TISEMAR-961035 format. One record per residue (C-alpha): residue number from 1; x, y, z. Coordinates in steps of 0.25 Angstrom, whole numbers, plus 5000, padded with zeros to 4 digits. Example, Ala and Ser with C-alpha at 12.3 -4.5 7.8 and 13.67 -1.06 7.14 Angstrom:
TISEMAR-961035
@k=1	x=5049	y=4982	z=5031
@k=2	x=5055	y=4996	z=5029
//
This chain:
TISEMAR-961035
@k=1	x=5195	y=5477	z=5598
@k=2	x=5207	y=5472	z=5592
@k=3	x=5212	y=5477	z=5579
@k=4	x=5210	y=5491	z=5574
@k=5	x=5206	y=5491	z=5559
@k=6	x=5205	y=5506	z=5558
@k=7	x=5197	y=5518	z=5563
@k=8	x=5183	y=5520	z=5558
@k=9	x=5178	y=5534	z=5559
@k=10	x=5164	y=5537	z=5563
@k=11	x=5155	y=5540	z=5551
@k=12	x=5151	y=5554	z=5550
@k=13	x=5139	y=5552	z=5542
@k=14	x=5126	y=5551	z=5550
@k=15	x=5118	y=5540	z=5544
@k=16	x=5103	y=5539	z=5548
@k=17	x=5098	y=5529	z=5538
@k=18	x=5092	y=5517	z=5545
@k=19	x=5097	y=5503	z=5540
@k=20	x=5090	y=5491	z=5545
@k=21	x=5090	y=5493	z=5560
@k=22	x=5103	y=5501	z=5560
@k=23	x=5104	y=5516	z=5561
@k=24	x=5118	y=5520	z=5555
@k=25	x=5121	y=5533	z=5563
@k=26	x=5134	y=5540	z=5568
@k=27	x=5135	y=5537	z=5583
@k=28	x=5149	y=5539	z=5586
@k=29	x=5150	y=5548	z=5598
@k=30	x=5135	y=5549	z=5600
@k=31	x=5131	y=5550	z=5614
@k=32	x=5118	y=5542	z=5613
@k=33	x=5111	y=5535	z=5602
@k=34	x=5097	y=5539	z=5598
@k=35	x=5088	y=5527	z=5601
@k=36	x=5075	y=5533	z=5596
@k=37	x=5068	y=5524	z=5607
@k=38	x=5075	y=5511	z=5602
@k=39	x=5087	y=5504	z=5607
@k=40	x=5099	y=5508	z=5599
@k=41	x=5113	y=5501	z=5599
@k=42	x=5125	y=5510	z=5595
@k=43	x=5136	y=5502	z=5592
@k=44	x=5151	y=5507	z=5591
@k=45	x=5163	y=5499	z=5591
@k=46	x=5178	y=5503	z=5592
@k=47	x=5180	y=5499	z=5578
@k=48	x=5167	y=5507	z=5573
@k=49	x=5163	y=5518	z=5582
@k=50	x=5152	y=5522	z=5573
@k=51	x=5142	y=5511	z=5575
@k=52	x=5127	y=5511	z=5572
@k=53	x=5114	y=5510	z=5579
@k=54	x=5107	y=5497	z=5581
@k=55	x=5092	y=5497	z=5584
@k=56	x=5091	y=5487	z=5595
@k=57	x=5076	y=5487	z=5594
@k=58	x=5077	y=5481	z=5580
@k=59	x=5088	y=5471	z=5583
@k=60	x=5085	y=5462	z=5595
@k=61	x=5075	y=5463	z=5607
@k=62	x=5081	y=5467	z=5620
@k=63	x=5071	y=5462	z=5630
@k=64	x=5071	y=5447	z=5629
@k=65	x=5070	y=5440	z=5643
@k=66	x=5082	y=5432	z=5646
@k=67	x=5076	y=5425	z=5658
@k=68	x=5084	y=5412	z=5661
@k=69	x=5092	y=5413	z=5648
@k=70	x=5101	y=5424	z=5652
@k=71	x=5112	y=5415	z=5657
@k=72	x=5112	y=5407	z=5644
@k=73	x=5113	y=5420	z=5636
@k=74	x=5125	y=5424	z=5645
@k=75	x=5132	y=5411	z=5641
@k=76	x=5129	y=5402	z=5653
@k=77	x=5129	y=5390	z=5642
@k=78	x=5139	y=5397	z=5633
@k=79	x=5128	y=5402	z=5624
@k=80	x=5126	y=5388	z=5619
@k=81	x=5114	y=5387	z=5609
@k=82	x=5113	y=5402	z=5609
@k=83	x=5123	y=5407	z=5598
@k=84	x=5120	y=5399	z=5586
@k=85	x=5109	y=5403	z=5583
@k=86	x=5110	y=5415	z=5591
@k=87	x=5099	y=5416	z=5602
@k=88	x=5091	y=5428	z=5601
@k=89	x=5091	y=5431	z=5616
@k=90	x=5107	y=5430	z=5616
@k=91	x=5107	y=5439	z=5604
@k=92	x=5099	y=5450	z=5612
@k=93	x=5109	y=5448	z=5624
@k=94	x=5121	y=5450	z=5615
@k=95	x=5115	y=5462	z=5608
@k=96	x=5111	y=5468	z=5621
@k=97	x=5125	y=5466	z=5627
@k=98	x=5131	y=5472	z=5614
@k=99	x=5124	y=5485	z=5617
@k=100	x=5131	y=5486	z=5630
@k=101	x=5145	y=5485	z=5623
@k=102	x=5140	y=5495	z=5612
@k=103	x=5138	y=5505	z=5624
@k=104	x=5153	y=5505	z=5627
@k=105	x=5155	y=5510	z=5613
@k=106	x=5144	y=5521	z=5614
@k=107	x=5150	y=5525	z=5627
@k=108	x=5164	y=5526	z=5624
@k=109	x=5170	y=5540	z=5622
@k=110	x=5178	y=5538	z=5608
@k=111	x=5182	y=5553	z=5607
@k=112	x=5197	y=5554	z=5609
@k=113	x=5196	y=5569	z=5610
@k=114	x=5187	y=5568	z=5622
@k=115	x=5193	y=5568	z=5636
@k=116	x=5183	y=5556	z=5639
@k=117	x=5189	y=5547	z=5628
@k=118	x=5188	y=5532	z=5631
@k=119	x=5178	y=5535	z=5642
@k=120	x=5163	y=5532	z=5643
@k=121	x=5154	y=5544	z=5637
@k=122	x=5143	y=5541	z=5646
@k=123	x=5140	y=5540	z=5661
@k=124	x=5139	y=5527	z=5667
@k=125	x=5124	y=5530	z=5670
@k=126	x=5120	y=5534	z=5656
@k=127	x=5129	y=5526	z=5647
@k=128	x=5119	y=5514	z=5644
@k=129	x=5108	y=5524	z=5641
@k=130	x=5117	y=5532	z=5632
@k=131	x=5120	y=5520	z=5624
@k=132	x=5106	y=5516	z=5623
@k=133	x=5106	y=5505	z=5634
@k=134	x=5098	y=5514	z=5644
@k=135	x=5087	y=5503	z=5645
@k=136	x=5096	y=5491	z=5646
@k=137	x=5094	y=5490	z=5661
@k=138	x=5109	y=5491	z=5664
@k=139	x=5117	y=5501	z=5671
@k=140	x=5132	y=5504	z=5669
@k=141	x=5139	y=5502	z=5683
@k=142	x=5153	y=5504	z=5679
@k=143	x=5161	y=5509	z=5667
@k=144	x=5173	y=5501	z=5663
@k=145	x=5187	y=5505	z=5658
@k=146	x=5199	y=5498	z=5652
@k=147	x=5213	y=5502	z=5654
@k=148	x=5224	y=5499	z=5644
@k=149	x=5237	y=5494	z=5650
@k=150	x=5246	y=5494	z=5637
@k=151	x=5259	y=5502	z=5640
@k=152	x=5262	y=5512	z=5630
@k=153	x=5276	y=5518	z=5627
@k=154	x=5278	y=5530	z=5636
@k=155	x=5280	y=5540	z=5624
@k=156	x=5266	y=5535	z=5618
@k=157	x=5259	y=5536	z=5632
@k=158	x=5263	y=5550	z=5633
@k=159	x=5262	y=5555	z=5619
@k=160	x=5249	y=5549	z=5614
@k=161	x=5235	y=5556	z=5615
@k=162	x=5228	y=5554	z=5628
@k=163	x=5216	y=5546	z=5621
@k=164	x=5225	y=5536	z=5614
@k=165	x=5232	y=5533	z=5627
@k=166	x=5220	y=5532	z=5635
@k=167	x=5222	y=5520	z=5644
@k=168	x=5208	y=5518	z=5650
@k=169	x=5195	y=5518	z=5643
@k=170	x=5180	y=5516	z=5646
@k=171	x=5178	y=5502	z=5640
@k=172	x=5164	y=5498	z=5645
@k=173	x=5155	y=5497	z=5657
@k=174	x=5147	y=5488	z=5667
@k=175	x=5132	y=5488	z=5667
@k=176	x=5123	y=5481	z=5676
@k=177	x=5108	y=5478	z=5673
@k=178	x=5100	y=5484	z=5684
@k=179	x=5086	y=5485	z=5678
@k=180	x=5077	y=5475	z=5684
@k=181	x=5069	y=5472	z=5671
@k=182	x=5082	y=5469	z=5663
@k=183	x=5088	y=5461	z=5674
@k=184	x=5075	y=5452	z=5674
@k=185	x=5075	y=5451	z=5659
@k=186	x=5090	y=5447	z=5659
@k=187	x=5088	y=5437	z=5670
@k=188	x=5100	y=5443	z=5678
@k=189	x=5107	y=5456	z=5681
@k=190	x=5117	y=5458	z=5670
@k=191	x=5130	y=5466	z=5671
@k=192	x=5136	y=5470	z=5658
@k=193	x=5151	y=5474	z=5656
@k=194	x=5152	y=5480	z=5642
@k=195	x=5166	y=5483	z=5636
@k=196	x=5169	y=5490	z=5623
@k=197	x=5180	y=5487	z=5612
@k=198	x=5193	y=5494	z=5610
@k=199	x=5194	y=5509	z=5608
@k=200	x=5206	y=5516	z=5614
@k=201	x=5220	y=5516	z=5608
@k=202	x=5226	y=5508	z=5620
@k=203	x=5215	y=5498	z=5620
@k=204	x=5219	y=5495	z=5606
@k=205	x=5233	y=5493	z=5611
@k=206	x=5229	y=5483	z=5621
@k=207	x=5221	y=5475	z=5611
@k=208	x=5234	y=5473	z=5603
@k=209	x=5241	y=5467	z=5616
@k=210	x=5236	y=5453	z=5611
@k=211	x=5245	y=5443	z=5618
@k=212	x=5239	y=5435	z=5629
@k=213	x=5242	y=5437	z=5644
@k=214	x=5237	y=5431	z=5657
@k=215	x=5225	y=5438	z=5664
@k=216	x=5233	y=5444	z=5676
@k=217	x=5222	y=5442	z=5687
@k=218	x=5219	y=5428	z=5683
@k=219	x=5232	y=5420	z=5682
@k=220	x=5231	y=5407	z=5690
@k=221	x=5234	y=5392	z=5689
@k=222	x=5221	y=5390	z=5681
@k=223	x=5222	y=5401	z=5671
@k=224	x=5236	y=5405	z=5670
@k=225	x=5235	y=5402	z=5655
@k=226	x=5223	y=5411	z=5653
@k=227	x=5228	y=5423	z=5644
@k=228	x=5221	y=5435	z=5638
@k=229	x=5225	y=5446	z=5628
@k=230	x=5234	y=5456	z=5635
@k=231	x=5228	y=5469	z=5630
@k=232	x=5214	y=5464	z=5634
@k=233	x=5219	y=5461	z=5648
@k=234	x=5226	y=5474	z=5649
@k=235	x=5213	y=5482	z=5646
@k=236	x=5206	y=5473	z=5656
@k=237	x=5216	y=5474	z=5668
@k=238	x=5224	y=5487	z=5666
@k=239	x=5221	y=5499	z=5675
@k=240	x=5226	y=5513	z=5678
@k=241	x=5228	y=5521	z=5691
@k=242	x=5214	y=5527	z=5689
@k=243	x=5207	y=5516	z=5681
@k=244	x=5205	y=5502	z=5686
@k=245	x=5205	y=5491	z=5676
@k=246	x=5194	y=5485	z=5668
@k=247	x=5195	y=5473	z=5676
@k=248	x=5194	y=5480	z=5689
@k=249	x=5182	y=5487	z=5685
@k=250	x=5175	y=5475	z=5680
@k=251	x=5178	y=5467	z=5693
@k=252	x=5174	y=5479	z=5702
@k=253	x=5160	y=5480	z=5694
@k=254	x=5158	y=5465	z=5694
@k=255	x=5161	y=5464	z=5709
@k=256	x=5151	y=5476	z=5711
@k=257	x=5140	y=5469	z=5703
@k=258	x=5142	y=5456	z=5709
@k=259	x=5140	y=5462	z=5723
@k=260	x=5128	y=5470	z=5719
@k=261	x=5121	y=5459	z=5711
@k=262	x=5127	y=5446	z=5714
@k=263	x=5115	y=5440	z=5720
@k=264	x=5107	y=5442	z=5707
@k=265	x=5108	y=5434	z=5694
@k=266	x=5120	y=5442	z=5687
@k=267	x=5128	y=5442	z=5674
@k=268	x=5140	y=5449	z=5669
@k=269	x=5140	y=5451	z=5654
@k=270	x=5153	y=5457	z=5648
@k=271	x=5151	y=5462	z=5634
@k=272	x=5161	y=5468	z=5625
@k=273	x=5165	y=5471	z=5611
@k=274	x=5179	y=5469	z=5605
@k=275	x=5190	y=5473	z=5616
@k=276	x=5178	y=5473	z=5626
@k=277	x=5175	y=5459	z=5623
@k=278	x=5189	y=5455	z=5626
@k=279	x=5188	y=5463	z=5639
@k=280	x=5174	y=5457	z=5642
@k=281	x=5181	y=5443	z=5641
@k=282	x=5192	y=5447	z=5651
@k=283	x=5181	y=5453	z=5661
@k=284	x=5173	y=5440	z=5660
@k=285	x=5185	y=5432	z=5664
@k=286	x=5189	y=5441	z=5675
@k=287	x=5175	y=5442	z=5681
@k=288	x=5173	y=5427	z=5681
@k=289	x=5187	y=5423	z=5686
@k=290	x=5187	y=5434	z=5697
@k=291	x=5173	y=5434	z=5704
@k=292	x=5168	y=5422	z=5712
@k=293	x=5154	y=5419	z=5707
@k=294	x=5154	y=5429	z=5696
@k=295	x=5141	y=5431	z=5688
@k=296	x=5139	y=5426	z=5675
@k=297	x=5149	y=5433	z=5665
@k=298	x=5146	y=5434	z=5650
@k=299	x=5154	y=5440	z=5640
@k=300	x=5148	y=5445	z=5627
@k=301	x=5160	y=5448	z=5618
@k=302	x=5158	y=5456	z=5605
@k=303	x=5169	y=5455	z=5595
@k=304	x=5179	y=5451	z=5606
@k=305	x=5194	y=5447	z=5603
@k=306	x=5201	y=5435	z=5609
@k=307	x=5204	y=5437	z=5623
@k=308	x=5213	y=5426	z=5629
@k=309	x=5218	y=5412	z=5627
@k=310	x=5212	y=5398	z=5629
@k=311	x=5215	y=5397	z=5643
@k=312	x=5208	y=5411	z=5645
@k=313	x=5196	y=5405	z=5638
@k=314	x=5196	y=5393	z=5647
@k=315	x=5197	y=5401	z=5660
@k=316	x=5186	y=5410	z=5655
@k=317	x=5177	y=5399	z=5652
@k=318	x=5180	y=5393	z=5666
@k=319	x=5177	y=5406	z=5672
@k=320	x=5162	y=5405	z=5667
@k=321	x=5162	y=5418	z=5659
@k=322	x=5154	y=5417	z=5646
@k=323	x=5159	y=5423	z=5634
@k=324	x=5150	y=5426	z=5621
@k=325	x=5160	y=5430	z=5610
@k=326	x=5153	y=5436	z=5599
@k=327	x=5162	y=5436	z=5586
@k=328	x=5160	y=5441	z=5572
@k=329	x=5169	y=5431	z=5564
@k=330	x=5173	y=5443	z=5555
@k=331	x=5178	y=5451	z=5567
@k=332	x=5193	y=5451	z=5567
@k=333	x=5194	y=5455	z=5582
@k=334	x=5188	y=5442	z=5587
@k=335	x=5199	y=5435	z=5580
@k=336	x=5210	y=5442	z=5588
@k=337	x=5220	y=5442	z=5596
@k=338	x=5229	y=5431	z=5595
@k=339	x=5227	y=5417	z=5589
@k=340	x=5217	y=5406	z=5592
@k=341	x=5221	y=5391	z=5591
@k=342	x=5213	y=5379	z=5590
@k=343	x=5204	y=5377	z=5602
@k=344	x=5209	y=5364	z=5605
@k=345	x=5220	y=5363	z=5616
@k=346	x=5234	y=5362	z=5610
@k=347	x=5242	y=5351	z=5615
@k=348	x=5253	y=5355	z=5625
@k=349	x=5266	y=5358	z=5617
@k=350	x=5259	y=5358	z=5604
@k=351	x=5262	y=5370	z=5595
@k=352	x=5250	y=5379	z=5593
@k=353	x=5247	y=5382	z=5579
@k=354	x=5238	y=5394	z=5576
@k=355	x=5230	y=5392	z=5563
@k=356	x=5233	y=5402	z=5552
@k=357	x=5245	y=5408	z=5560
@k=358	x=5258	y=5407	z=5551
@k=359	x=5268	y=5397	z=5556
@k=360	x=5279	y=5408	z=5557
@k=361	x=5270	y=5416	z=5567
@k=362	x=5266	y=5404	z=5575
@k=363	x=5280	y=5402	z=5579
@k=364	x=5281	y=5416	z=5585
@k=365	x=5267	y=5416	z=5592
@k=366	x=5266	y=5415	z=5607
@k=367	x=5254	y=5407	z=5608
@k=368	x=5252	y=5409	z=5623
@k=369	x=5250	y=5424	z=5620
@k=370	x=5243	y=5423	z=5607
@k=371	x=5233	y=5411	z=5607
@k=372	x=5219	y=5416	z=5610
@k=373	x=5206	y=5409	z=5612
@k=374	x=5192	y=5414	z=5609
@k=375	x=5183	y=5414	z=5622
@k=376	x=5168	y=5411	z=5624
@k=377	x=5157	y=5407	z=5615
@k=378	x=5157	y=5413	z=5602
@k=379	x=5145	y=5419	z=5594
@k=380	x=5151	y=5421	z=5580
@k=381	x=5145	y=5431	z=5570
@k=382	x=5149	y=5435	z=5556
@k=383	x=5148	y=5449	z=5550
@k=384	x=5152	y=5443	z=5536
@k=385	x=5142	y=5446	z=5526
@k=386	x=5135	y=5456	z=5535
@k=387	x=5130	y=5469	z=5530
@k=388	x=5139	y=5476	z=5540
@k=389	x=5151	y=5472	z=5532
@k=390	x=5147	y=5477	z=5518
@k=391	x=5158	y=5488	z=5518
@k=392	x=5170	y=5482	z=5511
@k=393	x=5180	y=5490	z=5520
@k=394	x=5188	y=5479	z=5527
@k=395	x=5191	y=5487	z=5539
@k=396	x=5177	y=5492	z=5541
@k=397	x=5172	y=5477	z=5540
@k=398	x=5182	y=5473	z=5550
@k=399	x=5178	y=5484	z=5560
@k=400	x=5163	y=5481	z=5557
@k=401	x=5165	y=5466	z=5560
@k=402	x=5170	y=5470	z=5574
@k=403	x=5160	y=5481	z=5577
@k=404	x=5150	y=5479	z=5589
@k=405	x=5139	y=5483	z=5580
@k=406	x=5142	y=5472	z=5570
@k=407	x=5142	y=5462	z=5581
@k=408	x=5129	y=5466	z=5587
@k=409	x=5122	y=5466	z=5573
@k=410	x=5128	y=5453	z=5570
@k=411	x=5123	y=5447	z=5583
@k=412	x=5109	y=5453	z=5580
@k=413	x=5108	y=5446	z=5566
@k=414	x=5115	y=5433	z=5570
@k=415	x=5107	y=5420	z=5569
@k=416	x=5116	y=5408	z=5569
@k=417	x=5129	y=5404	z=5562
@k=418	x=5122	y=5398	z=5551
@k=419	x=5113	y=5411	z=5549
@k=420	x=5122	y=5423	z=5554
@k=421	x=5112	y=5434	z=5551
@k=422	x=5097	y=5436	z=5553
@k=423	x=5089	y=5439	z=5541
@k=424	x=5087	y=5453	z=5547
@k=425	x=5102	y=5455	z=5547
@k=426	x=5102	y=5463	z=5534
@k=427	x=5092	y=5473	z=5540
@k=428	x=5100	y=5474	z=5553
@k=429	x=5114	y=5475	z=5547
@k=430	x=5110	y=5480	z=5533
@k=431	x=5118	y=5492	z=5529
@k=432	x=5123	y=5497	z=5515
@k=433	x=5138	y=5497	z=5512
@k=434	x=5137	y=5512	z=5511
@k=435	x=5131	y=5513	z=5525
@k=436	x=5142	y=5504	z=5530
@k=437	x=5153	y=5513	z=5524
@k=438	x=5147	y=5525	z=5531
@k=439	x=5148	y=5518	z=5544
@k=440	x=5163	y=5516	z=5543
@k=441	x=5167	y=5528	z=5535
//
């Protein structure tokens, strides 16, 4: 994630009242959600570690046969004709992949007093089951870590608490579908790379390194103008003596998967929320530009910030990576970092003008390092008028707009740009103002 709006403490009050299909309950720090025989999604974001439970059995069916349409849902035709109105099959797939991202928040050790802070709370073999995905047909094959490369002053590096100076943290995992029935339903063997949002202190510092820089491993005559956000690139490529970079781990696991299953229909789906969405975009670019005959690579991006400039977007499109960028128009994180100019090319030598930027500031902006471009195909949602935002607290509303839970609920109720919410949205999202206040106490 990008900007800190404040720290929200987990609500200490246990609320058991059933509201629509939402069960409001304290799940921060819980080891395993109780499903009572139904699929439950426990959603926690780094802005709102409380979360709520969403009864998947009352939201969207999980077992639609994809058949020959799987490549279409993965973006082969850039989701043409599927987004407005939103195709029900695609909706199910987005919600399904959202559960894999949710598992990264459930599994992360948030307790700064623990010696295991910033690690995965569960073993690789039990994690999906612990997160309610034991029957998904997928198996975790590798844990992923991201390392911060930001250099701190020596006095701070020695004086700060260990948890605050933690350089490397568990950020997600790779899971491969190995269930024959699920492979048949999906129409191919699917590999999921799931990545969480910002949590640790040094990850926040990396987020604020918002100037553009060249991707080190991809500088060449055709893409020497492609640039990406410095902090995101640092988190993707930095390593320590004992921990390889996220880039190294992704490349190694993709290599292993291609060797093991390269003769089968195969897809790689990289799904992330906030910072995880930005890293997912970098990973897609890395995979499609590094591997010969790479499998189909698709990014499902929830609440992702901007990642690179127009040249990066052009190279990403040429590489064949497909990006579905899911945006809440009321989420400030999707509007940062940097500036976006008109999509039309600017004539050589012509001064660039950024709409809404004061003239005195325009004179001091290095456009090569600050002008970004949105990438991929956009599915635009809006939480404006949603019952989720009945609380008048501005900071709370800003956090709610960015929360993964909000995104999944909006996707579940979205119909089209002219009819943004289903008639049943009130029963799904309905919550009194008092209950909303309890969540963000």
